[in-house]
C-alpha positions in Angstrom: 17.7 -30.3 0.0 18.6 -26.8 0.0 14.7 -25.6 0.5 14.3 -28.4 3.1 17.5 -27.1 4.9 16.0 -24.0 4.9 13.0 -24.6 6.7 14.5 -27.2 9.3 14.3 -25.6 13.2 18.3 -25.1 13.8 18.1 -22.7 10.5 14.9 -20.9 11.0 16.1 -20.6 14.7 19.2 -18.5 13.7 17.3 -17.2 11.0 14.6 -15.6 13.3 17.6 -14.9 15.7 19.5 -12.5 13.3 16.0 -10.9 11.6 13.9 -10.2 14.7 16.4 -8.2 16.6 17.5 -6.5 13.1 13.9 -5.8 12.0 13.3 -4.0 16.1 16.4 -2.2 15.7 15.5 -0.7 12.1 12.1 0.0 13.3 13.3 1.9 16.5 16.3 3.8 14.2 12.8 4.9 11.9 11.0 6.3 15.0 13.7 7.9 15.8 14.2 9.8 12.8 10.7 10.6 12.5 10.7 12.1 15.8 14.5 14.0 15.3 12.1 15.4 12.1 9.0 16.9 13.7 11.2 18.3 16.6 13.3 20.1 14.7 11.3 20.9 11.5 8.2 21.9 13.8 8.1 25.0 12.6 9.0 24.0 8.7 5.8 22.1 7.6 7.6 21.4 4.7 10.8 19.5 5.5 9.0 18.2 8.2 6.8 16.3 5.8 10.1 15.5 3.9 11.5 14.1 6.7 8.4 11.5 7.6 8.2 10.7 3.8 12.2 9.6 4.0 11.0 7.6 6.8 8.3 5.4 4.4 11.0 5.0 2.0 13.2 3.8 5.1 10.6 1.1 6.7 9.9 -0.4 2.4 13.5 -0.7 2.8 14.1 -2.4 5.7 10.8 -5.2 5.4 12.3 -5.6 1.9 15.5 -6.4 3.1 14.2 -8.6 5.8 11.7 -10.5 3.7 14.2 -11.2 1.2 16.3 -13.2 3.9 13.2 -15.0 5.6 10.8 -16.1 2.3 13.3 -14.8 -0.9 10.6 -15.4 -4.1 10.6 -13.6 -7.7 8.0 -11.1 -8.8 6.0 -11.2 -12.4 4.2 -8.5 -13.5 1.4 -8.8 -16.3 0.2 -5.7 -17.5 -2.5 -4.4 -19.6 -1.0 -1.9 -21.5 -4.4 -0.8 -23.6 -5.9 0.8 -20.2 -2.8 1.9 -18.9 -1.5 5.4 -19.6 1.3 5.7 -22.5 3.9 6.7 -19.6 3.3 3.3 -17.8 5.7 0.6 -18.2 7.4 -2.6 -16.5 10.9 -4.0 -17.4 13.8 -5.8 -15.6 17.3 -4.2 -15.1 20.5 -5.8 -15.8 20.7 -6.7 -12.2 17.5 -8.5 -12.1 15.7 -5.2 -10.7 12.1 -4.7 -11.2 11.3 -0.7 -12.9 8.5 0.8 -13.5 6.7 4.0 -14.2 3.6 4.3 -12.4 1.8 7.7 -12.5 1.8 10.0 -9.2 -1.2 10.9 -7.7 -3.1 7.2 -8.0 -5.2 5.1 -6.5 -4.5 1.4 -6.2 -7.0 -0.8 -5.4 -6.7 -4.7 -5.2 -8.0 -8.3 -4.3 -6.8 -8.9 -0.5 -5.4 -12.6 0.4 -3.1 -12.7 2.6 -2.0 -9.6 5.5 1.5 -9.1 3.7 -0.8 -8.3 0.7 0.1 -4.5 1.2 4.0 -5.5 1.2 4.0 -6.5 -2.6 1.8 -3.5 -3.1 4.3 -1.0 -1.8 7.1 -2.9 -3.6 5.5 -2.0 -6.7 5.4 1.6 -5.5 9.4 1.3 -4.7 10.1 0.2 -8.3 8.5 3.4 -9.4 10.4 5.6 -7.0 6.9 6.3 -5.3 7.2 4.3 -1.9 7.8 7.8 0.2 4.4 8.6 -1.3 2.1 5.9 -0.2 -0.6 6.0 1.9 -2.6 2.5 3.1 -6.2 2.4 4.4 -6.6 -0.4 7.0 -7.6 -1.2 10.4 -6.9 0.5 13.1 -3.2 -0.5 14.2 -2.8 2.6 16.1 -2.2 1.4 19.5 0.3 -1.4 18.3 3.6 -0.2 20.1 6.1 1.5 18.3 4.8 0.6 14.6 1.7 2.2 15.5 3.6 5.3 16.4 5.0 5.5 12.7 2.0 4.4 10.8 0.2 7.3 12.6 2.9 9.9 11.4 3.0 8.3 7.9 -1.1 9.1 8.4 -2.3 5.9 7.1 -6.1 5.7 7.7 -7.1 3.9 10.1 -10.7 2.4 9.9 -12.8 1.6 13.6 -15.4 -0.5 11.2 -17.7 2.3 12.8 -18.6 4.1 9.4 -20.3 7.4 11.0 -17.0 7.9 12.7 -14.5 6.3 9.7 -15.9 8.6 6.8 -15.3 11.7 8.6 -11.6 10.8 9.4 -11.5 9.3 6.3 -12.6 12.6 4.4 -10.5 14.8 6.2 -7.3 12.6 5.8 -8.4 12.5 2.0 -8.6 16.2 1.6 -5.3 16.9 3.3 -4.0 14.4 1.0 -6.0 16.2 -2.1 -4.6 19.8 -0.8 -1.0 18.5 -0.7 -0.7 16.9 -4.0 -1.8 20.8 -5.1 0.7 22.3 -3.0 -2.1 23.9 -1.1 -2.3 21.4 2.2 -1.5 21.3 5.3 2.4 19.7 4.4 3.2 23.5 3.0 1.8 25.3 5.8 -1.4 26.3 4.6 -4.5 26.7 7.0 -7.7 25.1 6.3 -11.2 26.5 6.8 -13.5 24.5 8.7 -17.2 23.8 8.2 -19.8 21.7 10.2 -20.7 17.7 8.7 -24.5 17.5 8.0 -24.7 14.6 9.8 -22.3 14.5 12.7 -22.7 17.9 14.0 -19.6 17.5 16.5 -17.7 16.6 13.8 -15.4 19.4 11.3 -14.7 18.8 7.9 -12.0 20.3 6.9 -11.7 22.6 3.7 -8.6 23.5 1.7 -8.2 26.5 -0.5 -8.8 25.8 -4.4 -6.3 25.9 -7.0 -2.7 24.4 -7.4 0.7 25.6 -6.5 3.9 24.0 -8.3 6.6 25.2 -6.2 5.8 22.0 -3.6 3.5 19.3 -4.4 3.1 16.0 -2.5 2.4 13.2 -4.8 0.4 10.4 -3.6 -0.2 6.1 -4.4 -2.8 5.8 -1.8 -3.7 1.5 -1.5 -6.8 0.0 -0.3 -8.2 -3.1 -0.4 -12.0 -3.0 -0.6 -12.6 -6.6 0.3 -12.1 -5.3 3.7 -10.5 -9.3 5.0 -8.6 -11.4 3.8 -10.5 -15.0 2.7 -11.7 -17.6 5.8 -14.1 -20.3 6.2 -16.3 -17.1 7.8 -15.9 -14.2 5.8 -16.3 -16.3 2.2 -19.5 -17.5 3.7 -20.7 -13.9 4.4 -19.4 -13.0 1.4 -21.8 -16.2 -0.4 -24.8 -15.1 1.6 -24.8 -11.6 0.2 -24.1 -12.6 -3.3 -27.5 -15.0 -2.9 -29.4 -12.1 -0.9 -28.7 -9.9 -3.9 -29.4 -12.6 -6.5 -25.5 -12.3 -7.9 -23.8 -15.0 -8.9 -21.2 -16.4 -6.3 -17.8 -15.3 -6.2 -15.3 -18.2 -6.1 -11.9 -16.9 -5.4 -12.7 -13.5 -4.1 -14.7 -11.9 -1.6 -17.5 -9.3 -2.6 -16.5 -5.3 -1.8 -17.1 -3.1 0.0 -18.4 -0.2 -2.1 -18.5 2.9 0.2 -15.0 3.1 1.3 -14.2 3.3 -2.5 -16.8 5.2 -3.3 -15.9 7.9 -0.8 -11.5 7.9 -1.6 -12.4 8.1 -5.2 -14.7 11.3 -4.9 -12.4 13.0 -2.5 -9.6 12.7 -4.9 -11.2 13.0 -8.0 -10.0 16.2 -9.1 -6.1 15.2 -8.2 -6.1 11.6 -8.9 -4.4 10.5 -12.3 -5.5 6.7 -12.9 -6.7 4.0 -10.3 -4.9 0.8 -10.8 -6.4 -2.4 -10.2 -3.9 -4.8 -9.4 -4.8 -8.9 -8.9 -2.5 -10.4 -6.6 -2.1 -14.6 -7.1 0.7 -16.6 -5.0 2.1 -19.3 -6.5 2.1 -22.5 -4.4 -1.8 -21.6 -3.8 -4.6 -23.7 -5.3 -8.1 -23.1 -5.6 -9.7 -22.9 -2.6 -7.3 -22.8 -0.3 -6.9 -20.3 2.1 -3.6 -18.0 1.6 -3.1 -16.8 5.0 -2.9 -20.1 6.4 0.1 -21.3 4.0 1.3 -18.0 4.2 0.9 -16.1 7.6 3.2 -14.0 9.0 4.4 -16.5 11.6 5.4 -19.2 8.2 6.7 -16.4 6.2 8.9 -14.5 9.0 9.9 -17.3 11.4 9.6 -20.5 8.9 10.5 -19.1 5.9 7.6 -20.1 4.0 6.6 -18.0 1.6 5.3 -17.6 -1.3 7.9 -18.6 -4.2 6.7 -16.1 -6.8 4.3 -12.9 -6.4 2.1 -12.2 -9.5 0.5 -9.2 -10.1 -2.2 -8.5 -13.3 -2.5 -4.3 -13.3 -4.2 -2.6 -15.5 -5.8 1.1 -15.2 -8.9 3.0 -15.3 -8.9 7.2 -16.4 -11.3 8.6 -13.2 -13.6 10.4 -15.7 -14.5 6.6 -16.8 -15.7 6.1 -13.1 -19.2 6.7 -12.5 -19.3 9.2 -9.6 -22.1 11.3 -9.9 -22.3 14.5 -8.2 -20.4 15.9 -5.6 -21.8 16.2 -1.9 -20.6 17.2 1.4 -21.6 13.9 3.0 -20.8 11.1 0.9 -24.1 9.3 2.4 -25.9 12.5 0.6 -25.3 10.8 -2.6 -28.4 9.9 -4.6 -29.4 6.1 -4.8 -28.5 6.2 -8.6 -25.3 7.5 -8.4 -24.4 4.7 -5.5 -26.1 1.9 -7.8 -23.5 3.0 -10.9 -21.0 2.9 -8.8 -21.6 -0.8 -7.2 -22.4 -1.7 -10.5 -19.0 -1.2 -11.7 -17.3 -2.0 -8.9 -18.8 -5.7 -8.9 -17.8 -6.0 -13.1 -14.3 -4.8 -12.1 -14.5 -7.7 -9.0 -16.1 -10.2 -11.1 -13.5 -9.8 -13.7 -11.0 -10.3 -11.3 -13.0 -13.6 -10.3 -11.8 -14.9 -13.6 -8.6 -13.6 -13.9 -8.0 -15.7 -10.6 -10.0 -18.6 -12.0 -7.4 -18.5 -15.0 -4.3 -18.1 -12.6 -5.3 -21.3 -10.4 -6.1 -23.3 -13.5 -2.8 -22.0 -15.6 0.0 -20.4 -13.4 -0.9 -17.7 -15.0 -3.6 -15.2 -15.6 -4.8 -16.0 -18.7 -4.7 -19.0 -20.9 -1.1 -19.0 -22.4 -2.5 -21.1 -25.3 -5.3 -18.8 -26.4 -4.0 -16.4 -29.4 -6.0 -13.5 -28.4 -3.9 -13.6 -25.2 -0.8 -12.6 -26.8 -0.6 -9.1 -26.3 -0.8 -10.0 -22.5 1.9 -12.7 -22.6 4.2 -9.8 -24.6 3.5 -7.7 -21.3 4.8 -10.1 -19.3 7.9 -9.4 -16.7 9.9 -11.5 -14.1 11.8 -9.7 -11.7 13.3 -10.4 -8.1 12.4 -9.1 -5.3 15.3 -7.2 -3.7 16.4 -3.8 -3.6 18.0 -2.0 -6.5 21.3 -1.4 -4.1 22.2 -3.8 -0.9 23.8 0.0 0.5 20.4 1.3 0.9 19.9 -0.7 4.5 21.7 1.6 5.6 19.3 4.2 5.1 16.9 2.9 8.0 20.0 3.7 10.7 21.4 6.7 9.1 19.7 9.4 11.7 20.8 7.1 14.3 24.5 6.3 13.2 24.8 10.3 12.2 23.8 11.0 15.9 26.1 8.8 17.4 29.0 9.8 15.3 28.0 13.3 16.8 27.8 12.7 20.2 31.3 11.2 19.7 33.0 14.0 18.2 31.6 16.1 20.9 32.8 13.7 23.5 36.5 14.4 22.3 35.9 17.6 21.7 34.8 18.1 25.3 37.1 15.9 26.7 40.3 18.2 24.9 38.5 21.2 26.2 38.9 20.2 29.8 42.4 18.7 29.6 41.2 15.0 30.2 
């Protein structure tokens, strides 16, 4: 009965009437903080980067708060402890919050089911106090009003779907992230040395000094979805056509991953990346063959309140030294066919294993068969938590700069009024 009431039109209308203006006001406040930070610290790259990083945290807090109201859900994390660094862990505190200790300087790869996948991955970093260090590779949203400006300030990596252009932009952004993680990048005021790219002569790749300075380093968690898009009738058809062409087994629940983008990412970050996390996401309420984006679209989740009842993660890790990346080349397209094939074989193996995980999820509601004794370790390494902020007062953060500015203006008004004798 309560569920039916939540989805009724009157309740949906009232909920939307609150969260829509609240979210817009929050976004505008975050942009205001970015503008103030860029202007005030324009000659101080360290403080400017700190201000931008803070607004990443603010955005995650804002979208989590709104999502909790629109479509409350639970979280379930199953993890392969044998593949993760010994310091990694997942637990739930006494208030039902997910607490984790993911490694900084990491890359997260995941299957892609719905457009809000990135939100739930970002929330994982929030549970490790790394929400301010995230970078996302996604389609070009830079021209979206307001949001596009904010994401550009975050240095999110936009893809134009034109590889010759994308690989130069990605290379430069990745090298800057790597340099910042060593304390030798633009966020530390360090100047780069430019060299011409061999395949696109008019474009330049920016190289940064070698070494590491520990005084001020900037960790990163880079998120990408190698499938490139969410499943649909069309994308599943294209994926199956390619597996048939390559004489590979058909993938039942995931799409065939694209190779070059991830290959480029790991090559350019391999000197600083500590672990590559492979996350498989499953949404309770979906069945095999169902298109997630149709069931849990943005409209249905945020306006009508039809979101997944539980977000399920399966997390495992790979050492960068165990991933075949071959010898470094200036242009990733100059990598040998042998190196590319070895990496493609590795990625396909990961994705076929992911397909098996999703098959188990649709059969059992979990990523492993709970009745299989060999899966006891996974059963013991599963935690369930609430999708929520650690502290309700965190929602003040996105509005803090605006609030402080209004208070300062109010004080100035009173001082001026008193000074002028009004």
